[in-house]
C-alpha positions in Angstrom: 60.8 -113.7 63.4 58.6 -111.5 61.1 55.5 -113.4 59.7 55.6 -113.6 55.5 53.5 -111.2 53.7 53.4 -109.6 50.4 51.0 -106.8 48.4 49.2 -107.3 45.4 50.9 -104.1 43.9 54.4 -105.1 42.9 57.0 -102.7 43.8 58.7 -102.6 39.9 54.6 -101.1 39.4 55.1 -98.6 42.0 57.8 -96.1 42.9 59.4 -97.9 46.3 57.8 -97.7 49.3 55.1 -95.1 47.9 51.7 -96.2 47.0 49.2 -93.4 46.0 46.3 -95.9 47.2 45.8 -97.9 50.0 47.9 -101.5 49.2 45.6 -104.5 50.5 47.8 -107.2 51.8 47.8 -110.5 51.6 48.8 -112.9 54.4 50.1 -116.1 54.4 51.0 -118.6 57.1 53.6 -121.3 57.4 53.6 -124.3 59.9 57.5 -123.7 60.5 56.6 -119.7 61.5 54.4 -118.5 64.5 51.7 -117.2 63.7 52.1 -112.7 64.5 50.6 -110.2 63.4 52.5 -108.3 60.4 54.1 -105.4 61.5 53.0 -102.5 59.4 54.0 -99.1 60.6 52.9 -96.4 58.2 54.8 -93.0 57.7 52.9 -90.0 56.9 54.2 -87.3 55.4 53.3 -83.3 55.7 51.7 -83.0 52.0 48.0 -82.4 50.5 47.6 -86.2 50.2 48.6 -88.6 53.0 51.1 -91.1 51.5 52.1 -94.2 53.4 55.5 -95.5 53.6 56.4 -99.2 54.0 59.9 -100.8 54.5 60.2 -104.6 54.0 63.0 -106.2 56.3 65.5 -108.2 54.2 65.3 -111.4 56.0 61.3 -111.0 55.0 61.8 -110.5 51.5 64.5 -113.6 51.2 62.0 -115.3 53.1 59.5 -114.7 50.6 61.1 -115.7 47.3 62.1 -119.2 48.9 58.8 -119.1 49.8 57.7 -118.5 45.7 60.3 -120.9 45.0 58.4 -123.4 46.7 55.0 -122.5 45.5 56.4 -122.5 41.9 57.9 -126.1 42.8 54.6 -127.2 44.3 52.5 -126.1 41.3 54.9 -127.8 38.9 54.3 -131.2 40.5 50.6 -131.0 40.6 51.0 -130.2 36.9 52.7 -133.5 35.9 50.4 -135.8 38.8 46.9 -134.0 39.0 44.8 -136.3 36.6 41.9 -133.9 36.4 41.6 -130.8 34.4 39.5 -127.3 35.5 38.4 -125.5 32.8 38.7 -121.9 32.4 35.7 -119.6 32.3 37.4 -116.3 30.3 36.5 -118.1 27.4 32.4 -118.2 28.2 29.9 -115.8 27.2 27.2 -116.9 29.7 24.5 -114.7 28.8 24.5 -115.8 25.1 24.9 -119.7 26.5 21.6 -118.9 28.4 19.8 -117.5 25.3 21.0 -120.4 23.5 19.8 -122.9 26.1 16.2 -120.6 27.0 15.8 -119.5 23.8 11.9 -120.8 22.1 11.8 -119.4 18.4 8.9 -120.0 16.0 9.5 -123.0 14.0 8.6 -121.2 10.4 11.3 -118.4 11.5 14.5 -119.6 9.6 17.4 -117.7 8.4 17.4 -117.1 4.8 20.7 -117.9 3.0 21.9 -118.6 -0.2 24.2 -121.4 0.6 25.2 -123.3 3.9 28.4 -121.3 4.5 25.8 -118.1 4.6 23.1 -120.2 6.2 25.8 -120.2 9.3 27.1 -117.2 9.5 23.4 -115.7 9.5 22.2 -117.9 12.3 25.8 -117.0 13.9 25.0 -113.4 13.9 21.5 -113.9 15.2 22.5 -115.8 18.0 25.4 -114.6 18.8 24.3 -110.8 17.8 27.8 -110.8 15.7 29.8 -111.3 18.2 32.6 -114.1 18.4 30.7 -117.5 18.7 32.6 -118.8 22.5 32.6 -121.8 23.5 30.4 -123.4 26.1 33.4 -124.9 28.1 36.7 -123.4 27.0 40.2 -125.1 27.5 43.5 -122.4 27.8 45.5 -125.4 27.2 45.5 -129.4 26.6 44.8 -131.5 29.8 48.6 -132.6 30.8 49.7 -136.6 29.8 49.7 -138.9 32.4 53.2 -140.2 33.6 54.5 -143.2 31.6 54.3 -145.3 34.6 50.6 -144.6 35.7 48.4 -147.0 35.3 44.1 -146.5 36.1 43.4 -148.4 38.7 40.0 -149.0 37.6 41.3 -150.3 34.4 41.4 -154.4 35.9 37.9 -153.6 37.2 36.8 -152.8 34.0 38.4 -155.3 31.8 38.6 -158.3 34.1 35.2 -159.9 32.3 36.1 -159.1 28.6 37.8 -162.0 27.3 34.2 -164.0 28.4 32.1 -161.5 26.7 31.1 -162.7 23.0 31.1 -159.9 20.4 27.7 -160.0 18.9 27.3 -159.8 15.2 24.9 -157.6 13.7 22.8 -158.9 10.9 21.4 -155.4 9.2 19.7 -155.3 5.5 21.2 -153.1 3.3 18.9 -149.8 2.3 19.5 -148.0 -0.6 20.9 -144.4 -0.1 19.6 -142.8 -3.0 15.3 -142.3 -3.8 13.9 -144.8 -6.3 11.9 -141.7 -7.6 11.8 -137.8 -7.4 8.5 -135.9 -8.1 8.4 -132.5 -8.4 5.9 -130.8 -6.4 6.0 -127.0 -7.1 4.0 -124.3 -4.6 4.2 -127.0 -1.5 4.1 -124.7 1.5 6.8 -124.7 3.2 5.1 -124.4 7.0 6.1 -126.8 9.9 2.7 -126.5 11.1 0.4 -127.9 8.2 0.1 -131.3 6.9 -0.1 -131.9 3.5 0.9 -135.5 2.0 -1.2 -138.7 3.1 -1.1 -141.9 1.1 -4.2 -143.9 1.2 -5.0 -147.5 1.3 -6.4 -147.1 -2.4 -2.5 -146.4 -3.2 -3.2 -142.7 -4.3 -1.2 -140.1 -2.8 -2.9 -137.1 -1.9 -0.5 -133.8 -2.1 -1.6 -130.2 -1.7 0.3 -127.8 -3.4 -1.0 -123.9 -2.6 -5.3 -124.0 -3.2 -5.1 -127.6 -5.2 -5.5 -130.9 -4.1 -3.7 -133.6 -6.8 -4.1 -137.1 -6.3 -0.8 -139.8 -7.6 -1.5 -142.9 -8.4 1.1 -145.3 -7.4 0.0 -148.2 -9.4 -0.5 -146.5 -12.9 1.6 -142.7 -12.0 -1.5 -140.9 -13.1 -2.1 -137.7 -11.8 -5.4 -136.4 -11.1 -6.4 -132.5 -10.2 -9.1 -133.4 -7.2 -10.2 -129.7 -6.8 -8.8 -125.9 -6.6 -10.5 -123.7 -3.8 -11.9 -120.4 -5.4 -10.7 -116.9 -4.3 -13.3 -115.6 -1.7 -12.9 -112.1 -2.4 -9.9 -110.7 -2.0 -8.8 -113.7 0.0 -7.2 -116.3 -1.3 -7.6 -119.8 0.6 -5.3 -122.4 0.6 -5.1 -126.3 1.9 -3.6 -127.1 5.3 -4.2 -130.4 5.9 -5.5 -133.7 4.3 -6.2 -137.3 5.3 -7.9 -140.6 3.8 -10.3 -142.2 5.4 -9.3 -146.2 6.4 -10.8 -147.5 3.6 -9.4 -144.9 1.4 -12.9 -144.1 -0.3 -13.3 -140.5 1.1 -10.6 -137.9 1.7 -10.9 -135.0 4.2 -9.2 -131.4 2.8 -8.9 -129.1 5.9 -8.8 -125.2 4.9 -7.1 -122.0 5.8 -9.1 -118.5 5.4 -12.6 -120.6 5.3 -11.5 -122.5 8.3 -13.6 -125.6 6.8 -13.4 -129.1 6.4 -14.4 -130.6 2.8 -15.2 -134.4 2.5 -14.6 -135.9 -0.9 -16.1 -138.9 -2.7 -12.8 -139.8 -4.7 -14.2 -142.4 -6.9 -16.7 -140.2 -8.3 -14.4 -137.0 -8.0 -17.0 -134.8 -5.7 -17.6 -132.9 -3.1 -20.1 -134.9 -0.2 -19.8 -132.7 2.5 -19.1 -129.6 4.1 -18.0 -129.4 8.1 -17.8 -126.2 9.7 -17.2 -124.6 13.1 -13.5 -124.1 13.6 -12.5 -119.9 13.5 -9.2 -120.6 12.5 -7.0 -122.5 9.5 -7.8 -126.8 10.1 -4.1 -127.8 10.3 -4.6 -131.7 11.6 -7.0 -134.2 10.3 -7.3 -137.6 11.8 -10.2 -140.1 10.7 -11.5 -143.0 13.4 -14.0 -145.0 11.2 -17.0 -142.9 10.7 -15.3 -140.2 13.4 -13.4 -137.0 12.0 -11.1 -135.3 14.2 -9.8 -131.5 13.5 -7.4 -129.8 15.0 -7.2 -125.8 14.3 -5.3 -122.7 14.9 -7.9 -121.8 17.3 -6.8 -124.2 19.7 -10.0 -126.4 20.1 -10.4 -129.9 18.4 -13.8 -130.9 17.0 -14.9 -134.4 16.8 -17.1 -134.7 13.7 -19.6 -137.9 13.1 -19.9 -138.0 9.3 -22.6 -140.1 9.1 -25.5 -137.8 10.7 -26.4 -134.4 10.0 -25.3 -132.8 13.3 -22.1 -133.7 12.5 -19.9 -131.8 15.9 -20.6 -134.2 18.2 -17.5 -133.0 21.0 -15.3 -130.4 21.4 -11.7 -130.9 23.2 -10.0 -128.0 24.7 -6.6 -128.8 25.9 -3.9 -127.1 24.4 -3.5 -123.0 24.4 -1.9 -122.5 20.7 -2.0 -124.1 17.6 -3.3 -127.9 17.1 -0.6 -129.0 14.4 -0.5 -132.8 15.1 -3.3 -135.1 15.6 -3.2 -139.3 15.6 -5.5 -141.7 16.4 -4.3 -145.2 17.7 -4.6 -147.8 15.4 -7.3 -149.9 18.1 -9.4 -146.5 17.8 -9.4 -146.4 22.3 -6.9 -143.3 22.0 -6.3 -139.8 20.6 -2.8 -137.8 20.9 -2.9 -134.0 19.6 0.6 -132.3 19.8 0.4 -128.3 19.6 2.5 -124.8 19.3 2.5 -124.7 22.9 4.8 -127.7 23.5 1.6 -129.8 25.2 1.1 -133.4 23.9 -2.0 -134.8 25.0 -3.4 -138.2 25.6 -7.5 -138.6 25.5 -9.4 -141.7 25.8 -12.4 -141.8 23.1 -15.5 -140.6 24.3 -13.7 -138.2 27.2 -13.4 -134.4 26.4 -10.8 -134.4 29.2 -7.2 -135.5 28.8 -6.3 -138.0 29.9 -2.4 -137.3 30.1 -1.2 -133.8 29.7 2.6 -134.4 28.9 5.2 -131.1 29.1 8.4 -132.3 28.6 8.7 -131.4 25.0 10.5 -127.3 25.0 9.3 -126.8 21.5 5.8 -127.6 18.7 5.0 -130.8 19.0 4.3 -132.0 15.5 5.3 -135.1 14.8 3.3 -138.3 16.5 2.9 -141.7 15.3 1.8 -144.5 17.0 3.5 -148.3 17.2 1.6 -150.4 15.2 3.4 -153.4 16.1 2.8 -152.5 20.4 -0.1 -151.2 22.3 -0.2 -148.0 23.8 3.3 -146.9 22.6 3.7 -143.5 21.1 6.6 -141.4 19.9 6.3 -137.5 19.5 9.1 -135.0 18.2 9.9 -131.8 19.1 10.7 -128.4 17.3 13.8 -126.5 17.0 14.3 -125.6 20.6 13.7 -129.3 21.7 15.0 -131.4 19.3 13.9 -134.9 20.5 12.0 -137.8 20.1 10.3 -139.2 22.8 8.5 -142.5 23.6 5.5 -142.8 25.9 3.8 -145.3 27.2 0.4 -144.1 27.0 -1.2 -146.8 29.4 0.7 -145.0 32.5 1.7 -142.1 31.2 5.3 -142.8 31.7 8.4 -141.6 29.4 10.2 -144.1 28.0 13.1 -142.9 26.1 14.4 -139.7 25.0 16.6 -139.3 22.4 18.1 -136.0 21.2 18.4 -135.7 17.2 20.6 -132.9 17.1 17.7 -130.9 14.8 14.2 -129.7 14.6 11.5 -132.8 14.5 9.3 -132.8 11.7 7.5 -136.1 11.1 7.9 -139.4 12.2 6.5 -142.6 10.6 6.9 -146.5 12.1 7.5 -149.0 10.1 5.2 -152.5 10.0 7.6 -155.0 8.9 10.3 -154.2 11.4 11.0 -153.0 14.6 12.2 -149.4 13.2 11.0 -145.5 13.4 12.1 -143.3 10.7 12.3 -139.6 11.8 12.7 -136.3 9.0 14.8 -133.4 10.0 15.5 -129.7 9.6 18.3 -127.9 9.7 21.5 -128.5 9.2 21.5 -131.2 7.2 17.6 -131.8 6.3 18.1 -135.7 6.6 15.6 -138.7 7.5 16.9 -141.4 10.0 15.7 -145.1 10.7 15.6 -145.6 14.2 16.2 -149.1 15.7 13.3 -149.9 18.4 13.8 -150.1 21.2 17.6 -148.7 21.4 16.8 -145.9 19.5 20.5 -146.8 17.9 20.9 -145.5 14.4 20.5 -147.4 11.5 20.9 -145.2 8.5 20.7 -141.3 7.2 19.3 -140.5 3.9 19.8 -137.2 2.6 18.5 -135.3 -0.7 16.6 -132.4 -0.1 18.1 -128.9 0.6 15.2 -128.0 2.3 13.5 -129.2 5.7 11.5 -132.6 5.6 8.2 -131.8 6.8 6.0 -134.5 5.3 6.3 -138.8 5.6 3.5 -141.0 4.8 4.2 -144.6 4.2 2.3 -146.9 1.2 -0.2 -149.1 2.2 2.3 -152.5 1.8 4.5 -150.4 4.4 7.5 -150.8 2.0 8.0 -146.9 0.7 8.2 -144.2 2.3 7.5 -140.4 0.6 9.1 -137.3 2.0 7.6 -133.9 1.3 10.3 -130.8 1.6 10.3 -127.3 1.2 12.8 -127.5 -1.8 9.6 -128.7 -3.3 10.5 -132.5 -4.3 8.6 -135.8 -3.3 11.0 -138.7 -3.1 10.3 -142.1 -2.6 12.4 -144.2 -0.3 12.1 -148.1 0.0 13.5 -148.5 3.2 11.2 -151.4 4.5 10.7 -154.0 2.0 8.9 -157.1 3.2 11.3 -159.7 4.8 11.5 -163.1 2.7 9.0 -165.7 4.4 9.9 -169.2 4.9 8.1 -172.0 2.3 4.5 -173.6 3.5 2.4 -176.5 2.3 -0.4 -175.1 -0.6 -3.2 -176.4 2.1 -1.6 -174.4 4.8 -1.2 -171.3 2.9 -4.4 -171.9 1.5 -5.9 -172.3 4.9 -4.3 -169.2 5.6 -5.3 -166.8 3.0 -9.1 -168.1 3.5 -8.8 -166.7 7.0 -7.3 -163.4 5.7 -10.1 -162.7 3.4 -12.3 -163.6 6.3 -10.9 -161.3 8.8 -10.5 -158.5 5.8 -14.3 -158.8 5.2 -14.8 -158.4 8.6 -12.6 -155.3 9.1 -13.7 -153.8 6.0 -17.6 -154.1 7.0 -16.6 -152.3 10.5 -14.9 -149.7 9.2 -17.6 -148.9 6.1 -18.1 -145.4 6.1 -21.6 -143.9 5.3 -21.2 -139.7 4.4 -24.9 -138.5 4.5 
């Protein structure tokens, strides 16, 4: 009995029994046949090139046709009964996919386009080099539908307790989709690494537009020009960061080109001090009572004691690129810093080495916010190549949770009245998202900006959040109105007010800053 074999070159494609190249045999064996080596006796003809001639016995051809019919039948049965569908890699471009997953673009390098369609086309050309954009997993056909009589044997396991589960009704408040107010901010920098917006305890919003700082009084809606940086020769300095002291008495202004920090007494509208030492622009500022921390493009963090003449008391060196995020914890015991080196550092007060160096982010870390109602909980957001919001326990350094937001995370802001967190984003929708903590479920998405939303600041009462974007607009969102409180007796209310006033006086005395 002959053993089944056939050649990869079909006889219909080449002349019968003649092959210009040596064929590659593929052998198949069946349990109904004994295993014998194939008989292959090439015939040589006398010519300039040797030609192999092969003759297939008739019984072998008949058996081969029968085998093919059996194989087709088994393939058809498998297509009808198999429950797995394997993707085809023919539709993939592995080089492009690898680039998309590993490339780390700078946060300010965005394609320029006039509308969303042009922007999408520009991104496609940049990412795929004008080639067809392939899907990561491409399927040739849809998955075959199961038979009508097919039943998933796990269905009973997953549904046996379904009748005992009571549906939970989520009670949620209504959040307005439109802002309460919109202000123009002409000339505000569309720069991911700077911090140009801050709302002080005195209910004044500081806005930096180019080389000028404006103060908007939220109570009276009055606008005051605080200062404009003068030109230095041919150099046009601009403001790269701003931050209010905790009591709202002083405003710290970080500059570019001159690379200094200016301290202003807002009540008198007078500059009271200049802090120098950085060799790069000052892009982040954070107050801790009389201590002012400044982060710079020179990769360093300076701690200044504004009460003494020799203000520079320590230098924190934990980054290898620009420091673009800086926040002190509410109790003043820890400082968080984020940089363009994709690193998040946590520093203990009084120490010059980081307690934790967290490297989980894959892009610049600018968005940093401490939780006001849960101690040692820190939220951080990554740039374009990362797109994640991460929650940390800074006591242990543990990563509590990570959420992929789908776009560049520019800023974060916690609520003081609800267990919620707001994030602002860049391309493609330039939205603001409210997240429920700790589940990190989306509560609301707010849209309106036509450019990435780079800055966030909350009002002193915690009810309103202002967002600033590259579209030169400031939008005010009343996201967190104070929840209704139960009525209490007059005596209890008077005692509570007296206690609150006493506590506020003690805190104010501790936080009072005397600048010399």
